[in-house]
N, C-alpha and C positions, 0 to 999 in steps of 0.2 A: 237230892242234894243237886245243888247249880255245879256244871261243869265249870273246866276253867274258862273257856269260850263265853259263857254266859256271865260269869261273876268276875272277869277280869284276870284271872289266873292267880298263882300262888304269890308271886312278887309284885302284881300290878298295884295292889291296895286301892285306895280311893281315887275316884277321877279326878283327873287335873283339869282346870279351867284356864284358859287364856289369862296371860299376866301381861300381855301387850295388844294392842288394837290391831286387827288386821291391816288396817290401811297403813299402819307405821313400816309393817313389812316391804312394801312397794320400793322403798330405797336402798334395800340391801343388796350386797353382793355377797355370797357365800360360797365357799368350794368352787372359786372361780365361774359362778352361775348367777348373773344379774337377774333380779328379780323384774319382770316387766308388767306385771298386773296382782294386783291384790284385792280381791273381793269377796264381800262377807256375803254369805248365801244362807238364806234364813230355813229355820226346820220346817218340814212339812210334817204331814200325819205319819209318813213311813220311814222318813230319811232325817237325821239328827243335823242341826244348823253346822257350818262349817266355814273356815277360810279357805277360799281357792286361791291358789298361787301358780301364776304362771312364770316362767324363766326360761332364759338361753345362756349356755354356756359361752362364755365371753370368746369372741373372733371365730365362733362357729354357727352353725345351723342345727346344732344340738339343742332341742326343746323339751321343756320337762312341765309337768303339771302336779302340783302337790296338793293335798285335801287335809286340812287340819281340824279335826271335830270339835265341837264346844265343849265335848268332856272326853278327855283322852284318858285311856286306860294303859299307857306306856306301851302301845304296842305299833309296829310299824309294818306295813304291807307294801311291798314294789311289784308293779305289773308288768309282764313282758308284753310283746307286741306280736306281729306275725310277719310273713312274707320278707320282703325286703325293709320292714319297718317303713320310715319316712312320713308317719305320722303318729301321733299321740293315740294308744288306744283308750276305751272307755273305762275308768275305774267303776267298778261296782259298788252299789249304795250299800251293799250288807257289808262291806269291809267298814265303812263308816259306822255302821249299827254295832260293830264288833268294837267299837271304840278305837280303830286304829287310825293312826296316820297314814294316809294312801297316796300311792304317787304311781308314776308312769312317765315314759319319755318316748321319743321319736327314733330311737336307735342311732342318734347322731348324725341324722340328715333330715331332708324335706323332701325326698323323691320316691314315693312308692315303687316306681318302675325299678328304682335301684340303680339308674343310670348317674346319679350324682356320686356313688361311690368310684366311677371310674377313674382311674389316674390320681386320686385323693386318697393317700396314704393315712392320714389322719382321720377321715371318715371311714375308711375301712378299718381301721383299729377301733373305733366307736362302735361301730356295727358288729365286730367280732365279739367284744366283749366290754372295752372300758368304759361305754356309758354306764354300765351297770354301776360300777363303784361311784363314778361321778354323781348319779342320781341318788344313791344310797347316802352320801356324805352330805349333799346338799340338803336334802329333806331332813335328815337328823339335826343338822345343825339349826336349819329353820326351825323345828321342833323345840329345840333349846331356847331358842330366841322367843319363840310364841308363847310356852308354857312355862319359861322360867327354870329355876332349879328342878332337876329330874335325877333319878339314881344313875349313878356312873357305874360302867362295867369296865373293871379291869382288862387290858389287852395287850398281848404280844404281838408286835406287827412285824411281818417280812419286809423286805425293802428292795424286792427285784422281780422283774420277769423272769419266769422260772425259779422260783423258790421252791425248796426240797419238796415242801407240803403242798405245792400246787397253788399257792397264793400269788395275787398280784396285787402290790400296792404301791402310792406314792406315784399316782399319775401325774401327766404335764399340768403345771399350775394349780395343783392342789394345796389347800391349805395344810399347813403341816400337822401331821397327826396328833401330836401332843397339844395343839390349841384346842382340840375338841374337850369340853370340860364335863357334857353330858348327852345322855343319850336314852333311846327307848330301852326297856326291860329287855324285848323279845323283838326280833325281826324276821320277817318272812318274804320269801319271793315267789309269785304264783304266775304261770305262763304256759301258752298251749303254743306247737308249732314252734316257730322261731323263738317265742316265748318260752317255750319247754325248753328248748339248747341254753336260752339264758338264763333259766332257773337252775340246770346244772353247772353251768358256768359260774353262777353266783356261789355254788356251793364249794366248787372244786377251786376256784380262782380267789375268791373274795370270802374266804371263811370267816373271818374276822367281824364281817359285816351282817351275819346270817345265823339264824338258829335253826330255819326248818324252809325246805324248798319244796314246791309242787310242780313236778314237769309234766305237761301233757302233749302227746304225741309229738317228743322230741326228736332231735338227732343229736346223738354223741359221734356221729360219723359223717360230718359235712362232706368232705372229699370223697368217701364212697357215695353219699346222695347225690351229690353234682355229678359224679359220673354215671351213675344210673339213671338220672334224670335225662342226661344229654344223650345218653345212649337211646332213651328209649324215644328223643325226640325225633330221632332216624328212622323209628320203626313205622309200618303202615299198620297203625292202630285201627280197630275197628270205629265206627260210628257210635255217638252216645246210645243210640236206640239199640245197637247190636250188643254193645257192653250191657247194657239193662239186661237183655234178654238171656246173654251167657250168665249174668248174675242170678237171674230167675232160676236158670236150670241147676247151679250150684246150692241155692236154698232148698229147692225142691227134691235133691238128693240127699241133703246131710240136715235138714232140719229138725225131723224126728229124732236124731241121735241124742238129744238133750231131753228127751221124755215128753216132748210138746211141740205140736207142729203150730207154730206162731209167727212163720215168716221171718224167723231169727236164727241163723245156725250159733249156737253158743259153744258147741263141743268143738273149737276148732282143732284139736289135737287130732281128731278122726278123721278130719278131711284130706283125702288123698285125689283131687280132682287132677285129671290130665287133660289139658286142652287139645292135645292132639287127636285123643281118642273119644272125649265126653263132650265136645260140643257137638250139637245135632246139626245135620246137614242143612236142615230147613232155614236156619237163622242166616245161611247165605254168605258165611266168609269164603274170602279167597285163600289161597295156600298161605299167601304172605301176612294176611291178617291172622290166620292161625297160629302161623310161627311167632309172630309178634306177641300175641298173647301167652302162649307158651313162654317166651322171653320174660315178659313181666312178671309171670308166677314161678321162674326159677330166680335160683340165685346168680348174682353176677361176680363171676370168679375171673381173675386175671392174676398171673405170675403163680398160680398154684395156690391163690388163696381166695376165702371168699369178701369179696370187696363191698357187697351190699346184699342184705337178703331179700328173700322173694316175697312179692305181694300177696296177700291172700284172695283179692278182687282184682280183676282186670285194668279197671279205672277208666279214665277218660283222657284221650290223647291230648287234649289242651293244656292237661295240669302241666306236662313233662317239659314245657317251655322255660318254666324256670331254671333249668340245668344250663341251657344257652345265655340266660341273663347272668347267671354266677359265672359262667366260663368269660364272657365278654367284660363284665365290670369288676369282678374280682379276682380271677385266676389270670387271665392274659391282659387286662387292661387295653383291650382292641375292640372297638364298636363295631367294626366290619368283620369280625371274625365269622367265618363260614361253616354252620354246623354240619354240613355234608362231608367236612375234611375229618370229622372227629372218629377216631379210633382209639379204643379204651388202652391199649397197649402203649401207643405212643403218647397219649395226653395224661395218664394217671400219675406218673410221677410230676409232671407239672403241677398236676392239682393238689396233689399231697404236699409238695413243697410250698404252695403259695398259701394253703388253709393252715400247713403248719406254722410257718412263718407270722401269720396273722394270730394265733392260738385259738382258732374259731371253736375247737373240740374241748369238752369237759375231760380231763384224764381220768383214767380209771383209778389212779393213785391219789388224785386231788380229792375224788369223791370218797375213796376208802379213808382218806385221814379227817375229812368232814365228820363221817360216821363216827371215827375212832374217837373224836372227842364228844360223843354222845350226841350229835346234832342229827337231826331227821330229812329223810329224803322219801317224798312219794312220788312214784312215777305213773302213769296211766296211759293208755293207746286204745284206740278203738280199733275192733277187727276187721271193719269194712272201710279202712282208711285207704284211698286211692292215690293220695299223695304222698305219704310217708308209711314205711313198713312196719306195721307192729312186732313182725318176725326179727327185723333189724334191731329194733329197740329192746327185745328179749336177748338177742345175741349179745349185745354189748352190754346190757346190764349184767350177763353173767360174767363178763370180763371183770365189772366193778365188784361182784360177789366175791370172786377169787382173791382180787386184790385184797378186799376187806378182811375175808374169812366169813365162814357162814354164821358165826356166833354175833360177830359185830353187824353184819348185814340185816340179820333177823332181828336183832334188837332195835335197829336204827333205821330201816328201810321198809317201803311196800310197794311191791309192783302189781298194778292192776290191768287187766284187758277187759275193754267194755263190748261184748257182743253186739255186732250190727251197728255199730256207732262209727260214722264217718270220720271226716278230718275235724277234730275238736268239737264238733257237734254233726246233727244230722244223722241220716239213714235210718233203719226200721228200728234200731235199738233204743234203750232208754238213756238218753243224751243228756239229762238233767241233773246234775249234781254238784254239790260244793264240798271239796275235801278241805277246805281253810278252818273250818271248826274243829273238825277231827284232826287237823295237825296242830292247832293250839292247844287242844285237850292234851295231845302227847306231849308237846315241848313244855307247857306250863303247867300241867297237872300231872305228869306222869303216867296217863292213861293211853295205852296202845290203841290204835284203831279197832273198833269193834266193827259190827255189820254196817256196812254204808249201803244206803239203799239210794238207787237212782230212779228217775222218773221218765216216763215220755209224756209229753204236754200237748195237747190239742193245739195247734197255732190259732184256730178260729175260736176256741171258746176260752182258752187258757186252762180248762179243767186237765186233770191226770187221767190219761188213757190206760197207762198200766205202771207197775213198778216192778223192779227187778233188784237183787242183791248185787253190789259190785264185789267181785270175788277176786281174792288175791291169786295172783300166779302160782302154780299152775292150775288152779282149780276153776271151774266154770259154773256157774248157775244151772242146776238141773232140776227139771220139775218132780216134785215127790210123789206125784201122783193123786195127791188128796188136796182139796181146797182151791180156792179161787185163782184160776190161771193168770189173772191179772194182780194179784197180790204178790209180792216178794216174799211174804211169809209162807208161802207154798212152795218156794225153791231153796235147796241146799247148795252149798258150794263143795263140789266133789271133783276128784281128779278123773281124768279119761282113763278108763281099763281097756286095754286093747282086746 
């Protein structure tokens, strides 16, 4: 029997074909976005044909791309970016194959270094979250023009920043909400890193625009993240080679606790690595470097509270310069600020005030309200991520579960940890998987996610090296002791038993 993702879902019905020429869209301004290019792209053996639209929000550097497939199944997928944004991320061809209108944007500015945010409150607001709604509104209005009449979904909109249910609506220069007369049957947001933060914001702030979101390696705690990054920028961290040696020690000590020595630590709950005593002297760290690793692998605590949870890996030092960029361009608006002056007790209130004013974080209550409507959230994070801590993702997601209640959270969300996977991709673990088809089946077909399989792909040959189940937290993939060690079928998702 075909799944919702394969068939187009319960409400999608027959595919819609364009009712207008692609080129005719080139003269439009919709939702305060001016179309700058409209190009027909022919189908290939593996990718459906589509109309490629580029646009820019009027009076800004907020660039958008929308791809409208030749056969549309009334789905919309919005893709998030990463880092400081500043460029439009690639749109996966697979989304067109799912019959979706697919879109992405540059986060509201054109500078991947983030310097364009400096002293620019409107660009900062777009980067924080408002570009999400602009992109969704433009894309959906564009789809309505291109395909003609489509099913209408009745909505009740909030009207102010700080709405009680966590939604944000009626952005600057937006087309009146009641002017939209048609839209996709189902809408999704997919992103990793800063795009994962965007996915959570899409749910918490713009719940009327989305039915399901997938947040990879997100932060729901940008203020804590900035404080942790900036603190690390002052540390005397080991070299990349020394970090790799420390990580090898961790793997050697804990690898077999998942039933198989395969170079991947899967049972992270059993790891109790102490940098002060467990790093071999032959690696050659100085006392300051050892203290730095211990700091990275410990919670950041200030004013008696955990500000950011520990990293499971020591990471590479150059990653943490992101904190300085956020401090200069978003928090202090001072390009000359000297990171050597950073003290967490001094600067944390300023960081929290700036990030809070922008609304950069998705609130636990906003996410709980999204799920209370029966909408779905998938969160995933790699356990070998040196940039964002999966432990902080777990800690903050527990706050969402508390706000929602276990029953609502169990029915409408999933949290996965991907063993050995670095930031969004890479690492020793199985880092190749697509949660979108499972999300579509859940939203459109009322089929909760089953066993999701992740693969490790050989970059040289493109072949599959091994597969593993992606287990729902707090379980992890443990080898059963029987069967092919490279086959996910030989692994069970189990909880750690102390």
